[in-house]
Structures are given as structure tokens and as C-alpha cells.
PLY file of the C-alpha trace (Angstrom):
ply
format ascii 1.0
element vertex 240
property float x
property float y
property float z
element edge 239
property int vertex1
property int vertex2
end_header
-21.39 -30.08 -23.98
-18.78 -32.85 -23.62
-17.30 -32.21 -27.07
-17.29 -28.45 -26.50
-15.55 -28.98 -23.16
-12.80 -31.05 -24.81
-12.34 -28.35 -27.44
-12.14 -25.59 -24.83
-9.58 -27.49 -22.76
-7.34 -28.23 -25.76
-7.71 -24.75 -27.25
-7.13 -23.03 -23.93
-4.21 -25.10 -22.69
-2.14 -25.60 -25.85
-2.35 -22.00 -27.00
-1.54 -20.40 -23.66
1.26 -22.88 -23.02
2.80 -22.07 -26.40
2.60 -18.33 -25.75
4.12 -18.71 -22.28
7.00 -20.94 -23.40
7.85 -18.65 -26.31
7.72 -15.61 -24.03
10.20 -17.28 -21.68
12.44 -18.09 -24.64
12.52 -14.46 -25.75
13.04 -13.18 -22.21
16.00 -15.53 -21.84
17.37 -14.46 -25.20
16.96 -10.78 -24.33
18.07 -10.50 -20.68
17.83 -6.70 -20.65
14.07 -6.95 -21.20
13.79 -9.56 -18.46
15.81 -7.38 -16.09
13.44 -4.49 -16.79
10.45 -6.73 -16.10
12.03 -7.86 -12.83
12.58 -4.26 -11.79
8.97 -3.31 -12.55
7.65 -6.41 -10.77
9.83 -5.69 -7.72
8.44 -2.16 -7.54
4.84 -3.31 -7.93
5.11 -6.19 -5.45
7.71 -5.34 -2.78
6.26 -8.06 -0.53
7.19 -10.75 -3.05
5.39 -13.37 -5.17
2.77 -14.17 -2.53
1.42 -10.63 -2.84
0.81 -10.81 -6.60
-2.68 -9.89 -7.78
-3.90 -9.61 -11.32
-5.35 -6.14 -10.81
-1.89 -4.87 -9.90
0.00 -6.99 -12.44
-2.05 -5.66 -15.33
-0.70 -2.18 -14.52
2.73 -3.39 -15.67
2.24 -2.56 -19.34
5.48 -4.29 -20.30
3.74 -7.61 -19.62
1.23 -6.98 -22.40
3.99 -5.66 -24.67
5.86 -8.94 -24.15
2.74 -11.04 -24.69
1.69 -9.17 -27.84
5.13 -9.23 -29.43
5.48 -12.93 -28.64
2.10 -13.72 -30.19
2.97 -11.59 -33.21
6.06 -13.66 -33.99
4.78 -16.98 -32.66
0.97 -17.03 -32.96
-0.16 -19.98 -30.83
-2.76 -21.06 -33.39
-0.91 -20.18 -36.55
-3.34 -21.71 -39.07
-6.21 -19.68 -37.79
-9.92 -20.01 -38.30
-12.05 -19.82 -41.42
-15.05 -17.77 -42.48
-17.65 -18.14 -45.22
-18.52 -15.23 -47.47
-22.16 -14.09 -47.40
-24.55 -15.53 -50.01
-24.32 -12.39 -52.14
-20.52 -12.55 -52.14
-18.26 -9.57 -51.49
-15.64 -7.49 -53.24
-12.12 -7.04 -51.85
-10.00 -4.39 -53.55
-11.97 -4.74 -56.77
-11.89 -8.54 -56.79
-15.23 -10.30 -56.39
-15.34 -13.33 -54.10
-18.43 -15.52 -54.69
-20.86 -16.26 -51.91
-20.26 -19.41 -49.91
-16.49 -19.21 -50.38
-14.39 -20.32 -47.42
-11.89 -17.57 -46.57
-9.00 -17.26 -44.16
-5.97 -14.96 -43.49
-2.44 -16.40 -42.90
-1.70 -15.07 -39.43
1.96 -16.09 -39.42
2.62 -14.39 -42.78
0.66 -11.20 -42.08
2.27 -10.68 -38.69
5.75 -11.00 -40.20
5.05 -8.93 -43.30
7.52 -6.10 -43.81
4.81 -3.91 -45.33
3.13 -3.68 -41.95
5.99 -4.06 -39.47
9.46 -2.58 -39.22
12.06 -5.29 -38.71
9.24 -7.84 -38.83
11.29 -10.84 -37.74
12.80 -9.11 -34.70
11.30 -9.48 -31.23
10.87 -5.89 -30.05
8.25 -5.54 -27.30
8.88 -1.80 -27.22
7.06 -1.51 -30.56
3.82 -1.95 -28.58
4.32 1.04 -26.29
1.23 3.21 -26.67
-0.24 0.92 -29.33
-3.75 -0.51 -29.04
-3.53 -4.14 -30.25
-7.24 -4.00 -31.13
-6.76 -1.06 -33.48
-8.71 -1.62 -36.68
-6.43 -2.36 -39.62
-3.45 -3.32 -37.48
-1.79 -6.44 -38.91
-2.09 -8.25 -35.61
-4.50 -11.15 -35.64
-3.83 -13.39 -32.64
-7.47 -12.97 -31.68
-8.80 -12.79 -35.24
-11.24 -10.25 -36.61
-14.51 -12.14 -36.28
-17.43 -10.23 -37.71
-15.10 -7.39 -38.72
-12.95 -9.57 -40.99
-14.09 -7.89 -44.17
-13.81 -4.34 -42.85
-10.02 -4.73 -42.68
-8.07 -2.79 -45.33
-8.18 -4.60 -48.65
-4.42 -4.24 -48.96
-4.14 -6.50 -45.92
-6.41 -9.19 -47.36
-5.86 -9.33 -51.10
-2.19 -10.42 -51.23
-3.16 -13.69 -49.57
-6.41 -14.33 -51.44
-6.73 -16.85 -54.25
-10.06 -16.93 -56.06
-11.61 -20.37 -56.36
-13.27 -22.81 -54.03
-11.15 -21.62 -51.15
-9.72 -18.17 -50.49
-7.07 -18.50 -47.79
-6.96 -15.45 -45.51
-6.47 -17.05 -42.08
-6.89 -15.75 -38.53
-5.95 -16.97 -35.08
-8.50 -16.15 -32.42
-11.45 -13.80 -32.64
-12.74 -10.29 -32.13
-16.32 -9.03 -31.95
-19.27 -11.31 -31.22
-17.11 -14.27 -32.22
-14.32 -13.21 -29.87
-12.14 -15.96 -28.43
-13.81 -16.76 -25.09
-10.42 -17.49 -23.56
-8.71 -14.24 -24.59
-9.12 -12.49 -21.24
-8.14 -15.62 -19.32
-5.08 -16.12 -21.54
-3.81 -12.60 -20.86
-4.51 -13.06 -17.15
-2.53 -16.31 -17.05
0.41 -14.81 -18.92
0.54 -11.71 -16.72
0.42 -13.70 -13.49
2.86 -16.37 -14.67
5.50 -13.96 -15.98
5.18 -11.71 -12.94
5.67 -14.54 -10.46
8.60 -15.95 -12.42
10.24 -12.52 -12.68
9.89 -12.01 -8.92
11.22 -15.46 -8.06
13.81 -16.52 -10.61
16.69 -15.51 -12.81
16.61 -17.54 -16.01
19.23 -18.65 -18.50
19.70 -21.27 -21.19
20.75 -24.67 -19.87
24.27 -25.88 -20.75
24.32 -26.92 -24.40
21.07 -25.07 -25.15
21.09 -22.00 -27.38
17.41 -21.92 -28.31
18.12 -21.96 -32.06
16.23 -25.17 -32.84
13.36 -24.11 -30.62
13.14 -20.78 -32.44
13.53 -22.05 -36.00
11.72 -25.40 -35.98
8.18 -24.89 -34.67
5.55 -27.11 -36.30
2.14 -26.02 -37.50
-0.39 -28.50 -36.14
-3.14 -25.85 -36.11
-1.73 -24.89 -32.74
2.00 -24.19 -32.67
4.02 -27.26 -31.65
7.36 -26.22 -30.19
10.64 -28.07 -29.93
11.87 -28.82 -26.38
13.50 -25.85 -24.65
15.87 -26.33 -21.71
16.11 -23.40 -19.32
17.67 -23.03 -15.88
15.64 -21.22 -13.22
17.80 -19.91 -10.38
16.07 -18.59 -7.29
16.82 -14.93 -6.77
18.85 -14.34 -3.63
17.76 -10.75 -3.25
15.46 -8.26 -4.91
16.20 -4.60 -5.54
0 1
1 2
2 3
3 4
4 5
5 6
6 7
7 8
8 9
9 10
10 11
11 12
12 13
13 14
14 15
15 16
16 17
17 18
18 19
19 20
20 21
21 22
22 23
23 24
24 25
25 26
26 27
27 28
28 29
29 30
30 31
31 32
32 33
33 34
34 35
35 36
36 37
37 38
38 39
39 40
40 41
41 42
42 43
43 44
44 45
45 46
46 47
47 48
48 49
49 50
50 51
51 52
52 53
53 54
54 55
55 56
56 57
57 58
58 59
59 60
60 61
61 62
62 63
63 64
64 65
65 66
66 67
67 68
68 69
69 70
70 71
71 72
72 73
73 74
74 75
75 76
76 77
77 78
78 79
79 80
80 81
81 82
82 83
83 84
84 85
85 86
86 87
87 88
88 89
89 90
90 91
91 92
92 93
93 94
94 95
95 96
96 97
97 98
98 99
99 100
100 101
101 102
102 103
103 104
104 105
105 106
106 107
107 108
108 109
109 110
110 111
111 112
112 113
113 114
114 115
115 116
116 117
117 118
118 119
119 120
120 121
121 122
122 123
123 124
124 125
125 126
126 127
127 128
128 129
129 130
130 131
131 132
132 133
133 134
134 135
135 136
136 137
137 138
138 139
139 140
140 141
141 142
142 143
143 144
144 145
145 146
146 147
147 148
148 149
149 150
150 151
151 152
152 153
153 154
154 155
155 156
156 157
157 158
158 159
159 160
160 161
161 162
162 163
163 164
164 165
165 166
166 167
167 168
168 169
169 170
170 171
171 172
172 173
173 174
174 175
175 176
176 177
177 178
178 179
179 180
180 181
181 182
182 183
183 184
184 185
185 186
186 187
187 188
188 189
189 190
190 191
191 192
192 193
193 194
194 195
195 196
196 197
197 198
198 199
199 200
200 201
201 202
202 203
203 204
204 205
205 206
206 207
207 208
208 209
209 210
210 211
211 212
212 213
213 214
214 215
215 216
216 217
217 218
218 219
219 220
220 221
221 222
222 223
223 224
224 225
225 226
226 227
227 228
228 229
229 230
230 231
231 232
232 233
233 234
234 235
235 236
236 237
237 238
238 239
């Protein structure tokens, strides 16, 4: 129990922190999106930050669009998790993978692959409007595929598979019976955090900060390790 508790604390804090910091970076870089979020938050919570509830915040679909697009470009656990093929092995797009092979899908690469995303390296939360992030076959793996890993389209898996002792096809979190236990909590934290910030502050890069190093020099330590980011939070004087 102690070891599992340590794992849950590390997995839950590092990943959500990374997603939140990267979301704030993108919102600062794209002020028009942040202004839209502020407008929606003002309309949903006219009484201010103290009135924020998750039930109401989750109705602001832009929050999930921002979270999903941020996790697409900057998956908090970019190495992902591994799976073992069944004893009888399995065939992916005509290629047989022996039983007992460790497999994984490169989340970072798949989620930036131009075959699956238009302008894959651009942060465009509007691409998520009307899109179900859990749609089968969608090249979006921040919560992994769990038991459904091998039902994904072979075209999604094969380009990253090397036959041998290890077949690397990484994922990030989980879906199905192996679903990341912190997924719901992570979304809740992001929605509440971004809503309260949008209601309370205007944000901008600090003097001398342009966000370039933060954006281009993340480190893969299983979870995403970000460079320092200096932002200025100015209390809003009035709300529309």
C-alpha cells in the first residue's frame, strides 16, 4: 500500500502539473483563446471565483478542448506504458508479433504525426470541437488504450513497431479496465484551475521571457520535465 501510494502521488502530481503549466503557456502565447475562455467563465460564474463549481465548469467545453490539445502536443507522460502480447502472439497488419513480446506506442510521435492530424505541431484547441477524445482509432493516447490496444487500426501501430525482443508502441495513460485511475481527477483539477485563473487574472510573459526554451526543451523523464516558465499574473480590475 505504501509503495502504491508513493506511485499514485508522483503519477498524479507530476502529470497534472505538467499539463497545467503547458496549458498556461499556450494560453499566454495565444491571448485570443484566453480572452474567449475569460468571457465564457465570466458568463458561467457572474458572482466570481468563489462561486466556481465543477459541475458548472465542465459545461465550458473550451476547457476540455484546451486540455486535450495541450496533452496532444505535450503528453505529461510521454514515454507511456508497456503491454505484453498474449502467449499465442498476435498479428498487426500482416506482421506476426510473438507471444510474450513487450509492446508500446510512442505517444509523442503518434500525436504529432501528420498522417493523423492537420498542422500537427500547431496548438489549435478548436480542432476538438465536437470531437470525442475517446473515439476508437483516434491518434490521441494521453490515457492509453488499455485492453483495447490491439483493436486500434494497424496503420496506427505498425509504423512504430520493430519485431524482436521489444516492440515499441508506447501509450500514456489508460482506457478500459486498465484506465488511469486519476483521469477524472486530472480533468477536474484542470477545469477548476483554469476557470479560477481566467476569472481572476490576466496573464502575460514576464519581461525577458518568450517561452521559446520552455516550448522547445522539455525533457523526457517518463513524465515530461519542463523548463522554468516565468509568467506575470495581473489581477483583473473588472469583468465583462
